[in-house]
Backbone as CSV, one residue per row, in Angstrom:
resi,resn,N_x,N_y,N_z,CA_x,CA_y,CA_z,C_x,C_y,C_z
1,MET,2.209,-21.579,23.092,3.350,-21.510,22.590,3.391,-21.567,20.813
2,ASN,2.304,-22.108,20.392,2.376,-22.272,18.800,2.278,-20.590,18.545
3,GLY,1.489,-19.656,19.096,1.819,-18.331,18.219,3.213,-17.824,18.514
4,VAL,3.869,-18.057,19.516,5.092,-17.615,19.686,6.432,-18.607,18.546
5,ARG,6.284,-19.464,18.499,6.932,-20.397,17.650,6.554,-19.789,15.999
6,HIS,5.041,-19.794,15.660,4.655,-18.980,14.496,5.275,-17.760,14.406
7,PHE,5.572,-16.907,15.413,5.843,-15.325,15.336,6.983,-15.465,14.940
8,LEU,8.099,-16.351,15.661,9.429,-16.509,15.581,9.961,-16.916,13.760
9,LEU,8.903,-17.904,13.594,9.115,-18.365,12.368,8.772,-17.302,11.062
10,ALA,7.847,-16.603,11.807,7.580,-15.389,10.692,8.975,-13.903,10.788
11,LEU,9.440,-13.942,11.385,10.457,-13.139,11.330,11.554,-14.030,10.979
12,GLN,12.051,-15.002,11.047,12.812,-15.745,10.203,12.631,-15.630,8.672
13,PHE,11.318,-15.893,8.388,11.040,-15.677,6.863,11.187,-14.663,6.251
14,PHE,10.525,-13.089,6.792,10.533,-12.095,6.769,11.506,-11.035,6.907
15,THR,12.157,-11.539,7.614,13.576,-10.586,7.699,14.931,-11.303,7.870
16,ARG,15.811,-11.143,7.937,17.351,-11.248,8.431,17.725,-11.500,9.325
17,VAL,17.266,-11.292,10.838,17.183,-11.218,12.247,17.499,-12.940,12.413
18,PRO,18.534,-13.469,12.629,19.038,-14.883,12.741,17.769,-15.402,13.836
19,VAL,17.785,-16.626,13.789,16.705,-17.314,14.600,17.820,-18.823,14.146
20,THR,18.711,-18.873,15.230,19.022,-20.719,14.973,19.818,-20.789,15.933
21,GLY,20.581,-22.395,16.003,20.752,-22.402,17.054,19.498,-24.048,17.826
22,PRO,19.581,-23.791,18.787,18.572,-24.417,19.541,17.215,-23.877,19.607
23,LEU,17.349,-22.398,19.456,15.987,-21.769,19.037,15.217,-21.906,17.881
24,ALA,16.001,-22.462,17.240,15.380,-22.564,15.672,15.121,-24.049,15.687
25,GLY,15.854,-24.850,16.630,15.651,-26.263,16.619,14.084,-26.150,17.389
26,TRP,13.853,-25.302,17.900,12.539,-25.639,19.003,11.215,-24.749,17.855
27,VAL,11.865,-23.610,16.981,10.462,-23.257,16.402,9.864,-24.221,15.340
28,GLY,11.178,-24.962,14.988,10.587,-26.240,13.383,10.218,-25.120,12.193
29,PHE,9.745,-26.171,11.549,9.578,-25.635,9.978,8.717,-26.687,9.475
30,SER,7.682,-26.413,8.764,6.714,-27.024,7.981,5.912,-26.278,6.963
31,PRO,5.605,-26.537,5.874,4.251,-25.597,5.040,3.561,-25.358,5.790
32,ALA,2.827,-26.124,6.452,1.349,-25.363,7.634,1.818,-24.594,8.612
33,MET,3.021,-24.637,9.623,3.472,-23.407,10.199,3.811,-22.071,9.358
34,LEU,4.449,-22.466,8.424,5.110,-21.056,7.388,3.910,-20.662,7.109
35,ARG,2.520,-20.741,6.473,1.195,-20.656,6.407,0.771,-19.933,7.416
36,ALA,0.982,-20.460,8.868,0.252,-20.049,10.039,0.824,-18.857,10.555
37,SER,2.503,-18.450,9.985,2.866,-17.664,10.671,2.587,-16.329,9.685
38,ALA,2.090,-16.393,8.514,1.701,-15.346,8.048,0.955,-14.329,8.594
39,ALA,-0.150,-14.830,9.902,-0.749,-13.805,10.105,0.006,-13.170,11.378
40,HIS,1.481,-13.325,11.589,1.972,-12.557,12.487,2.701,-11.565,11.506
41,PHE,2.814,-11.216,10.065,3.535,-10.084,9.482,3.367,-9.126,9.735
42,PRO,2.270,-8.563,10.511,2.162,-7.470,10.994,3.087,-6.789,12.562
43,GLY,3.189,-7.960,12.991,4.292,-8.086,14.189,5.337,-7.929,14.142
44,VAL,5.747,-8.868,12.737,7.016,-8.066,12.344,7.211,-6.664,12.090
45,GLY,6.437,-6.350,11.839,6.704,-4.532,11.470,6.773,-3.896,12.606
46,TRP,6.125,-4.516,13.593,6.646,-3.692,14.696,8.238,-3.601,15.169
47,LEU,8.959,-5.005,14.989,10.306,-4.847,15.131,11.136,-4.466,14.060
48,VAL,10.537,-3.888,12.675,11.218,-3.394,11.596,11.138,-2.163,11.902
49,GLY,9.750,-1.617,12.046,9.594,-0.208,12.270,10.231,0.568,13.237
50,ALA,10.033,-0.206,14.506,11.239,0.086,15.455,12.845,0.094,15.330
51,ALA,13.254,-0.618,14.829,14.660,-0.409,14.134,14.685,0.938,13.457
52,GLY,13.885,1.041,12.560,14.049,2.163,11.479,13.707,3.350,12.104
53,ALA,12.753,3.449,13.380,12.441,4.760,13.993,13.967,4.888,15.100
54,GLY,14.282,3.982,15.353,15.467,4.526,16.404,16.218,5.164,15.606
55,VAL,16.865,4.438,14.307,17.872,5.351,13.292,17.341,6.817,13.307
56,LEU,16.059,7.061,12.445,15.725,8.027,12.464,15.917,8.884,13.501
57,TRP,15.455,8.618,14.636,15.631,9.310,16.189,16.949,9.770,16.465
58,LEU,17.823,8.821,16.368,18.803,8.935,16.574,19.910,10.184,15.570
59,ALA,19.627,9.714,14.230,20.072,10.468,13.106,20.009,11.895,13.314
60,GLN,18.328,11.977,13.117,18.151,13.154,13.227,18.533,14.199,14.577
61,ALA,18.838,13.867,15.633,19.230,14.578,16.704,20.541,15.321,16.279
62,GLY,21.217,15.006,15.593,22.611,15.230,15.122,22.993,15.992,13.838
63,LEU,21.924,16.008,13.208,21.915,16.566,11.853,20.586,17.502,11.403
64,PRO,20.823,18.814,12.146,19.658,20.014,12.131,19.494,20.168,10.337
65,GLY,18.280,20.924,10.472,17.648,21.078,9.092,17.200,20.082,8.479
66,LEU,17.018,20.970,7.016,16.284,19.429,5.877,17.212,18.861,5.546
67,ALA,18.638,19.090,5.352,19.525,18.092,5.084,19.589,16.956,5.796
68,GLY,19.468,17.371,7.210,19.600,16.157,8.354,18.245,15.625,7.980
69,ALA,17.496,16.270,7.966,15.788,15.254,7.653,16.157,14.440,6.935
70,LEU,16.764,14.654,5.698,16.788,13.796,4.248,17.731,12.824,4.846
71,VAL,18.785,13.539,5.273,19.823,12.403,5.618,19.286,11.190,6.638
72,ALA,18.582,11.732,7.681,17.766,10.804,8.672,16.910,9.922,8.316
73,ALA,16.689,10.287,7.156,15.267,9.269,6.425,15.953,8.660,5.959
74,ALA,16.789,8.643,5.050,17.963,8.038,4.107,18.206,6.617,4.928
75,LEU,18.800,7.218,6.060,19.697,6.288,6.751,18.590,5.057,7.315
76,SER,18.010,5.735,7.913,16.575,5.161,8.497,15.652,3.933,7.609
77,THR,15.571,4.540,6.398,15.173,3.597,5.207,16.232,2.362,4.737
78,ILE,17.498,2.793,4.932,18.492,1.536,4.463,18.465,0.955,5.582
79,ALA,18.268,1.244,7.106,18.128,0.346,8.025,17.063,-0.920,7.596
80,THR,16.005,-0.241,7.441,14.788,-1.090,7.324,15.140,-2.282,5.949
81,VAL,15.720,-1.623,5.355,16.071,-2.195,3.858,16.984,-3.373,4.256
82,LEU,17.927,-3.264,4.727,18.922,-4.199,5.634,18.171,-5.276,6.174
83,MET,17.330,-4.704,7.750,16.953,-5.828,8.167,16.154,-6.656,7.676
84,THR,15.398,-6.278,6.546,14.180,-7.421,5.660,14.930,-7.624,4.831
85,GLY,16.255,-7.844,4.078,16.614,-7.922,2.973,16.311,-7.692,1.728
86,ALA,15.771,-6.367,1.871,15.152,-5.373,0.272,14.061,-7.116,0.062
87,PHE,13.459,-7.538,0.918,12.274,-8.469,0.256,11.614,-7.871,0.424
88,HIS,10.759,-7.168,0.501,9.561,-6.420,-0.185,9.637,-5.589,-1.556
89,GLU,10.836,-4.759,-1.068,11.407,-4.256,-2.353,11.663,-4.763,-3.895
90,ASP,12.122,-6.195,-3.468,12.823,-6.695,-4.548,11.188,-7.241,-5.301
91,GLY,9.991,-7.531,-4.496,8.659,-7.715,-5.137,7.930,-6.600,-5.489
92,LEU,8.330,-5.564,-5.143,7.874,-4.583,-5.874,8.460,-4.134,-7.417
93,ALA,9.873,-4.410,-7.306,10.652,-4.354,-8.756,10.197,-5.575,-9.873
94,ASP,9.803,-6.540,-9.171,9.309,-7.911,-9.874,8.079,-7.572,-10.626
95,VAL,7.127,-6.720,-9.925,5.703,-6.220,-10.077,5.845,-5.224,-11.277
96,ALA,6.605,-4.373,-10.810,6.796,-3.635,-11.809,7.346,-4.111,-13.129
97,ASP,8.057,-4.664,-12.957,9.027,-5.577,-14.618,7.876,-6.328,-15.307
98,GLY,6.859,-7.065,-14.553,6.194,-8.039,-15.023,5.060,-7.017,-15.511
99,LEU,4.475,-6.249,-14.869,3.346,-5.797,-15.470,3.437,-4.354,-16.205
100,GLY,4.340,-3.671,-15.936,4.959,-2.528,-16.317,4.576,-1.871,-17.934
101,GLY,4.654,-3.305,-18.592,4.588,-3.502,-19.856,3.649,-3.991,-20.848
102,SER,3.514,-4.623,-21.373,1.963,-4.962,-21.962,1.779,-6.272,-22.173
103,ALA,2.738,-7.023,-21.525,2.684,-8.520,-21.354,1.631,-9.405,-21.500
104,ASP,1.074,-10.575,-21.583,0.014,-11.615,-21.211,0.331,-11.988,-19.945
105,ARG,-0.617,-12.530,-19.444,-0.558,-13.259,-18.141,0.640,-13.621,-17.928
106,SER,0.782,-15.215,-18.681,1.857,-16.052,-18.625,3.099,-15.229,-18.720
107,ARG,3.350,-14.543,-19.796,4.472,-13.499,-19.856,4.873,-13.080,-18.685
108,ALA,4.255,-12.140,-18.118,4.252,-11.543,-16.936,4.803,-12.427,-15.978
109,LEU,4.204,-13.636,-15.601,4.640,-14.401,-14.457,6.070,-14.654,-15.145
110,GLU,6.248,-15.094,-15.772,7.579,-15.168,-16.132,8.708,-14.351,-16.172
111,ILE,7.891,-13.180,-16.301,9.117,-12.105,-15.904,9.830,-11.739,-14.571
112,MET,8.408,-11.827,-14.067,8.337,-11.820,-12.177,9.339,-12.875,-11.736
113,LYS,9.320,-13.663,-12.284,10.562,-14.981,-11.568,11.894,-14.524,-12.166
114,ASP,12.216,-13.657,-13.244,13.480,-13.552,-13.705,14.110,-12.789,-12.762
115,SER,15.602,-13.318,-12.325,15.784,-12.486,-11.057,16.692,-11.492,-11.557
116,ARG,16.830,-11.225,-12.745,17.606,-9.677,-13.113,16.527,-8.570,-13.176
117,ILE,16.532,-7.434,-13.082,16.043,-6.404,-12.909,15.472,-5.397,-14.271
118,GLY,14.571,-4.937,-14.943,14.592,-4.462,-15.531,14.207,-3.137,-15.478
119,ALA,13.757,-2.283,-16.843,13.886,-0.574,-16.722,12.909,-0.200,-15.567
120,PHE,11.579,-0.844,-16.318,10.332,-0.993,-15.086,10.790,-0.857,-13.907
121,GLY,11.451,-1.995,-13.314,11.880,-2.792,-11.977,12.678,-1.124,-11.654
122,ALA,13.420,-0.900,-12.218,14.557,0.266,-11.704,14.298,1.346,-11.302
123,ILE,12.976,1.879,-12.329,12.499,2.938,-12.161,11.647,3.042,-10.893
124,ALA,10.845,2.120,-10.823,9.903,1.837,-9.756,10.836,1.784,-8.465
125,LEU,11.599,1.164,-8.337,12.619,1.182,-7.288,12.836,2.151,-6.554
126,ALA,13.630,3.192,-7.845,14.042,4.694,-7.363,12.937,5.010,-6.962
127,LEU,11.682,5.392,-7.799,10.958,6.494,-7.348,10.514,6.347,-5.644
128,ALA,9.960,4.632,-5.886,9.751,4.184,-4.724,10.376,4.942,-3.237
129,LEU,11.315,4.405,-3.402,12.668,4.861,-2.258,12.963,6.255,-1.805
130,GLY,13.071,7.100,-3.353,13.220,8.514,-2.999,11.788,8.978,-2.845
131,LEU,11.083,8.823,-2.975,9.324,9.254,-2.265,9.451,8.778,-0.875
132,LYS,10.109,7.720,-0.286,9.750,7.324,0.900,10.883,8.238,2.193
133,VAL,12.305,8.471,1.175,12.690,9.294,1.902,12.107,10.835,2.076
134,ALA,11.804,11.033,0.690,11.007,12.563,1.123,10.318,12.825,2.151
135,LEU,8.822,11.605,1.877,8.226,11.642,2.747,8.571,11.803,4.510
136,LEU,9.365,10.534,4.697,9.888,10.599,6.204,10.632,12.079,6.635
137,ALA,11.276,12.639,5.622,12.009,14.081,5.894,10.670,15.062,6.160
138,THR,9.926,14.982,5.648,8.740,16.128,5.669,8.159,15.491,7.003
139,LEU,8.189,14.318,7.450,7.284,13.724,8.503,8.406,13.979,9.918
140,VAL,9.674,14.326,9.582,10.827,14.714,10.661,10.558,16.070,10.999
141,GLY,10.213,16.613,9.795,10.181,18.278,10.283,8.667,18.663,10.603
142,GLN,7.898,18.104,10.842,6.561,18.060,12.094,7.269,17.818,13.046
143,GLY,7.963,17.089,13.561,8.363,16.851,14.828,8.995,15.016,14.709
144,ALA,10.250,15.358,15.318,11.105,13.733,15.485,10.235,12.673,16.030
145,SER,9.714,13.226,17.285,8.612,11.795,18.006,7.283,11.469,16.922
146,THR,6.788,12.301,16.414,5.639,12.245,15.607,5.851,11.442,14.446
147,ALA,7.418,12.002,13.592,7.901,10.950,12.702,8.485,9.265,12.987
148,ALA,8.869,9.069,14.309,9.041,8.260,14.231,8.001,7.028,14.938
149,MET,6.679,7.431,15.505,5.709,7.003,15.427,4.972,6.410,14.610
150,ALA,4.989,7.573,13.324,4.342,7.158,12.034,5.431,5.938,11.516
151,LEU,6.503,6.115,11.498,7.448,4.952,10.956,7.062,3.666,11.212
152,VAL,6.706,3.393,12.549,6.470,2.054,13.445,4.898,1.846,12.621
153,SER,4.148,2.704,12.700,2.552,2.428,12.341,2.545,2.335,11.162
154,ALA,3.518,2.915,10.111,3.148,2.363,9.047,3.583,0.933,8.558
155,HIS,4.971,0.611,8.979,5.284,-0.727,8.889,3.958,-1.625,9.304
156,VAL,3.530,-1.395,10.543,3.105,-2.588,10.927,1.430,-2.886,10.005
157,LEU,0.855,-1.588,9.889,-0.122,-1.331,9.028,-0.088,-1.976,7.643
158,SER,1.082,-1.627,7.130,1.256,-2.007,5.415,1.405,-3.504,5.495
159,ARG,1.851,-4.078,6.507,1.819,-5.602,6.540,0.509,-6.498,6.829
160,LEU,-0.347,-5.630,7.099,-1.467,-5.980,7.337,-2.478,-6.010,6.000
161,ALA,-1.974,-5.480,5.354,-2.869,-5.369,3.852,-2.683,-6.668,3.324
162,PRO,-1.752,-7.251,2.771,-1.241,-8.448,1.997,-2.054,-9.099,2.496
163,LEU,-2.340,-9.651,3.799,-3.159,-10.547,4.991,-4.235,-10.898,3.828
164,PHE,-4.931,-9.644,3.433,-6.679,-9.604,2.894,-6.237,-10.094,1.334
165,LEU,-4.902,-9.695,0.929,-4.949,-10.369,-0.645,-4.746,-12.143,-0.300
166,ILE,-4.225,-13.008,0.607,-3.908,-13.887,0.836,-5.049,-14.798,1.311
167,ARG,-6.196,-13.884,1.929,-7.196,-14.265,2.428,-8.239,-14.844,1.011
168,TRP,-8.023,-13.843,0.378,-9.291,-13.569,-0.714,-9.023,-13.543,-1.969
169,LEU,-7.431,-13.633,-2.395,-7.818,-14.040,-3.814,-6.637,-15.100,-3.603
170,PRO,-6.529,-15.437,-5.250,-6.243,-17.118,-5.378,-4.823,-16.661,-5.650
171,TYR,-3.706,-17.856,-5.411,-2.183,-18.061,-5.537,-1.940,-18.178,-6.957
172,VAL,-1.565,-17.640,-7.598,-1.120,-17.627,-9.040,0.146,-18.015,-9.528
173,GLY,1.193,-18.018,-8.427,2.937,-18.369,-8.486,2.583,-20.193,-9.347
174,ASP,4.306,-20.522,-9.504,4.438,-21.362,-10.377,4.505,-22.392,-8.932
175,GLU,3.193,-23.375,-8.728,3.471,-24.456,-7.676,4.807,-25.780,-7.929
176,ASN,5.414,-25.484,-9.020,6.951,-26.299,-9.194,7.935,-25.862,-8.844
177,ALA,8.047,-24.355,-8.541,9.047,-23.635,-8.456,9.249,-23.755,-6.842
178,ALA,10.349,-23.453,-7.018,11.041,-23.061,-5.207,10.602,-22.470,-4.899
179,SER,9.604,-21.966,-4.737,9.310,-20.231,-4.274,9.103,-19.796,-2.636
180,LYS,9.319,-19.158,-2.251,9.343,-19.049,-0.794,8.368,-18.775,-0.616
181,SER,7.179,-17.797,-1.204,5.587,-18.083,-1.188,5.056,-18.994,-1.433
182,LYS,5.274,-20.117,-1.670,4.366,-21.119,-2.764,3.633,-22.141,-1.001
183,PRO,4.293,-21.798,0.255,3.523,-22.404,1.283,2.050,-21.761,1.648
184,LEU,2.106,-20.341,0.980,1.023,-19.248,1.246,-0.013,-19.490,0.149
185,ALA,0.264,-20.458,-0.961,-1.010,-20.952,-1.776,-2.179,-21.201,-1.346
186,ASP,-2.825,-21.509,-0.022,-3.499,-22.004,0.378,-4.026,-20.706,1.371
187,ALA,-5.361,-20.426,1.141,-5.759,-19.129,1.809,-5.683,-19.136,3.241
188,ILE,-5.559,-18.030,3.780,-5.347,-18.063,5.282,-7.068,-18.305,5.645
189,GLY,-7.011,-18.626,7.213,-8.821,-18.465,7.643,-8.763,-16.842,8.546
190,ASN,-10.054,-16.736,8.817,-10.327,-16.067,9.477,-9.689,-15.724,10.457
191,GLY,-9.399,-16.763,11.227,-8.552,-16.518,12.909,-7.332,-15.904,12.452
192,ALA,-6.559,-16.292,11.103,-5.322,-15.889,10.927,-5.448,-14.355,10.768
193,LEU,-6.613,-14.326,9.857,-6.714,-12.787,9.537,-6.842,-11.833,11.107
194,MET,-7.572,-12.360,11.961,-8.024,-11.724,12.974,-6.547,-11.355,13.993
195,VAL,-5.833,-12.364,14.219,-4.648,-12.318,14.731,-3.808,-11.051,13.911
196,GLY,-3.704,-10.794,12.563,-3.060,-9.896,12.126,-3.928,-8.603,12.412
197,VAL,-5.002,-8.137,12.417,-5.812,-7.237,13.011,-5.382,-7.109,14.284
198,ALA,-5.346,-7.668,15.158,-4.739,-7.985,16.468,-3.279,-7.432,16.778
199,TRP,-2.417,-7.543,15.915,-1.227,-6.996,16.105,-1.575,-5.396,15.242
200,SER,-2.235,-4.956,14.427,-2.476,-3.868,13.882,-3.062,-3.065,14.816
201,ILE,-4.053,-3.161,15.758,-4.974,-2.571,16.450,-4.269,-1.510,17.292
202,PRO,-3.079,-1.769,18.019,-2.528,-0.873,18.751,-1.837,0.258,17.951
203,ALA,-1.025,0.155,16.495,-0.286,0.661,15.531,-1.460,1.716,15.284
204,ALA,-2.651,1.606,14.990,-3.790,2.475,14.736,-3.817,3.202,15.296
205,ALA,-4.118,2.965,16.697,-4.164,3.601,18.193,-3.061,4.654,17.951
206,LEU,-1.916,4.304,18.022,-0.881,4.992,18.243,-0.570,5.842,17.000
207,LEU,-0.832,5.556,15.585,-1.181,6.818,14.773,-2.217,8.213,15.384
208,VAL,-3.172,7.036,15.661,-4.160,8.058,15.768,-3.750,9.381,17.167
209,TRP,-2.914,8.897,18.065,-2.706,9.589,18.951,-1.622,10.124,18.996
210,SER,-0.688,9.802,17.931,0.253,11.010,17.465,-0.068,12.123,16.390
211,HIS,-0.774,11.796,15.456,-1.123,12.674,14.585,-2.491,13.124,14.392
212,GLY,-3.625,12.646,15.203,-4.852,12.903,15.440,-5.544,12.135,14.561
213,ALA,-7.328,12.126,15.094,-8.075,11.480,13.892,-8.319,11.677,12.901
214,LEU,-8.089,12.743,12.255,-8.402,13.188,10.997,-7.240,12.451,10.176
215,HIS,-5.751,12.897,10.675,-4.683,12.247,10.168,-4.699,10.775,10.204
216,GLY,-5.295,10.143,11.064,-5.222,8.678,11.458,-6.031,8.002,10.411
217,LEU,-7.436,9.015,10.313,-8.269,8.057,9.430,-8.368,8.099,7.621
218,ALA,-7.486,9.570,7.482,-7.161,9.325,6.233,-5.729,8.389,5.867
219,ALA,-4.684,8.358,6.907,-3.740,7.082,6.306,-4.498,5.816,6.261
220,PHE,-5.386,5.593,6.980,-5.977,4.055,6.910,-6.611,3.876,5.621
221,LEU,-7.660,5.100,5.278,-8.419,5.069,4.240,-7.434,4.842,2.811
222,LEU,-6.184,5.524,3.093,-5.634,6.063,1.948,-4.856,4.605,1.935
223,CYS,-4.361,3.934,2.828,-3.693,2.163,3.007,-4.918,1.323,2.231
224,ALA,-6.081,1.426,2.951,-7.110,0.851,2.202,-7.434,0.603,1.103
225,LEU,-7.035,1.948,0.466,-7.546,2.292,-1.010,-6.548,1.729,-1.737
226,ALA,-5.058,2.065,-1.538,-3.907,1.353,-2.099,-3.721,-0.179,-2.325
227,ALA,-4.201,-0.848,-1.036,-4.339,-2.259,-1.236,-5.505,-2.579,-2.110
228,THR,-6.299,-2.010,-2.289,-7.710,-2.618,-2.831,-7.137,-2.159,-4.643
229,CYS,-6.366,-1.021,-5.075,-5.840,-1.294,-6.264,-4.856,-2.102,-6.898
230,MET,-4.123,-2.048,-5.505,-3.233,-3.792,-6.053,-4.010,-4.685,-5.840
231,ALA,-5.087,-5.170,-5.440,-5.226,-6.544,-5.469,-6.703,-6.413,-6.783
232,ARG,-6.676,-5.329,-7.020,-7.752,-4.994,-8.556,-6.536,-5.568,-9.472
233,LEU,-5.488,-4.532,-9.428,-4.565,-4.801,-10.614,-4.173,-6.410,-10.832
234,LEU,-3.484,-6.801,-9.570,-3.215,-8.419,-9.580,-4.644,-9.346,-10.561
235,MET,-5.321,-9.012,-9.684,-6.600,-9.849,-10.151,-6.555,-10.005,-11.911
236,ARG,-6.793,-8.117,-12.203,-7.061,-8.187,-13.744,-5.990,-8.708,-14.328
237,ARG,-4.599,-8.558,-14.007,-3.294,-8.571,-15.357,-2.745,-10.366,-14.741
238,LEU,-3.110,-10.594,-13.727,-2.471,-12.123,-13.150,-3.822,-13.301,-12.800
239,GLN,-5.310,-12.600,-12.624,-5.881,-13.432,-12.058,-5.324,-14.211,-10.607
240,GLY,-5.087,-13.467,-9.854,-4.796,-13.917,-8.269,-2.853,-13.346,-8.056
241,PHE,-2.654,-13.609,-6.613,-1.658,-13.147,-6.248,-0.615,-14.076,-6.103
242,THR,0.602,-13.109,-6.108,1.753,-13.977,-6.230,2.804,-13.301,-4.738
243,GLY,3.893,-13.849,-4.524,4.677,-13.479,-3.408,5.437,-12.126,-3.745
244,ASP,5.687,-11.993,-5.077,5.941,-10.446,-5.502,5.009,-9.544,-5.044
245,GLY,3.283,-9.812,-5.587,2.546,-9.183,-5.554,2.291,-9.098,-3.918
246,LEU,2.555,-9.779,-3.095,2.411,-9.570,-1.400,3.575,-8.131,-1.132
247,GLY,4.578,-8.538,-1.636,5.887,-7.685,-1.534,5.250,-5.961,-1.653
248,ALA,4.698,-6.275,-3.308,4.715,-4.881,-3.785,3.806,-3.828,-2.773
249,THR,2.765,-4.794,-2.812,1.528,-4.299,-1.794,1.840,-3.648,-0.579
250,GLN,2.661,-4.323,0.012,3.434,-3.799,1.226,4.137,-2.445,1.062
251,GLN,5.085,-2.356,-0.036,5.495,-1.200,-0.216,4.464,0.117,-0.645
252,VAL,3.158,-0.075,-1.584,2.554,0.599,-2.181,1.916,1.478,-0.750
253,CYS,1.436,0.408,0.230,0.527,0.759,1.191,1.528,1.601,2.444
254,GLU,2.864,1.125,2.837,3.575,2.086,3.419,3.633,3.626,2.838
255,LEU,4.106,3.479,1.742,3.863,4.641,1.005,2.542,5.603,1.061
256,ALA,1.155,5.066,1.069,0.187,5.257,1.124,0.176,6.192,2.637
257,ILE,0.392,5.176,3.768,0.479,5.964,4.942,1.150,7.435,4.897
258,TYR,2.492,7.141,4.269,3.391,8.087,4.631,2.679,9.511,3.972
259,LEU,2.217,9.396,3.033,1.830,10.554,2.292,0.519,11.005,2.838
260,ALA,-0.259,10.424,3.423,-1.708,10.605,4.214,-1.360,11.404,5.160
261,LEU,-0.125,10.668,6.061,0.408,11.876,7.247,0.984,13.175,7.196
262,ALA,1.667,13.160,5.867,2.507,14.243,5.289,1.875,15.383,5.037
263,TRP,0.444,15.001,4.361,-0.180,15.949,3.655,-0.443,16.934,4.307
264,GLN,-0.727,18.077,4.550,-0.967,19.273,5.266,-2.215,19.814,4.307
265,ALA,-3.594,19.684,4.740,-4.743,20.057,4.040,-4.969,21.913,4.743
C-alpha cells in the first residue's frame, strides 16, 4: 500500500489534481515520503498525458485541416498546463532567466528563485510552447491516434529523465528556503529509479507500437541526449540540480520526443 500512497502524493505534488479529505489523511506526508514519491513521477505522466491526449482527440475530430490541428494541439497543451499548474514550464522559465546571461553560480541561483519572469524566461516559454504546438499539430497530421499515443508516451518518458538527475547529481538549491523541491535534496536510490523505469517501459512500448521501431528508438535517443545536455549544463553552471532544473529537463525532453517523432527522414 505504500506504493499507492507514494503515487497519490506524487499526484498531489506534481499536479493540481485534488487529493483531499480522508484520502489526504490516509496518504499522509513527510519529507521522506515525498522523496520516495519522486519514483512515481513517470506514473503521473500517464494521467497528464492521457488528459492532453483526450483533449487532442476530441478537438481534432471537430476541427479539420491544418488550422484545426493547430487549435487541437493548442487546446491539448493548455489542458496539460492547467493540470500541472505550469509546474514544469515555470522551471523552464526560471532556468532560462538564471542561465541565459553570463551570471555566475550564486547570482544565477538568486535569479532562479525570483518569482518574476525576465526576458530570457519569457522567450524560452514562448519558443517552447510554440514549438510544442507546432510539433503536436504535425503529429496530428500523421494521424490522430498516433498523435495521442505520442503525447501520452512523451509525458511519461520525459518525466523519467529528471529521476536520473536526482540520482546522480548533487542538489544545489537553498536548503534554508521553503522550496518545494527541498525534500529531493537527498539522492534517490536505485530501487526508486527502477520504479520510474517500470512506469516508463509500457510508454516506450506504446511509442514503438504506434510509430515503429525506428522512430521509437530515435525518440528515446534524442530524449536521452536532451537529458544529458541538461545535466551537463546544470553541472557546468550550477554544480548540481535544482527543482527548476528538473522542470526544465522535463520540458526539453518532451520537446525532443515530439521532434524525433515528427521528423520525416
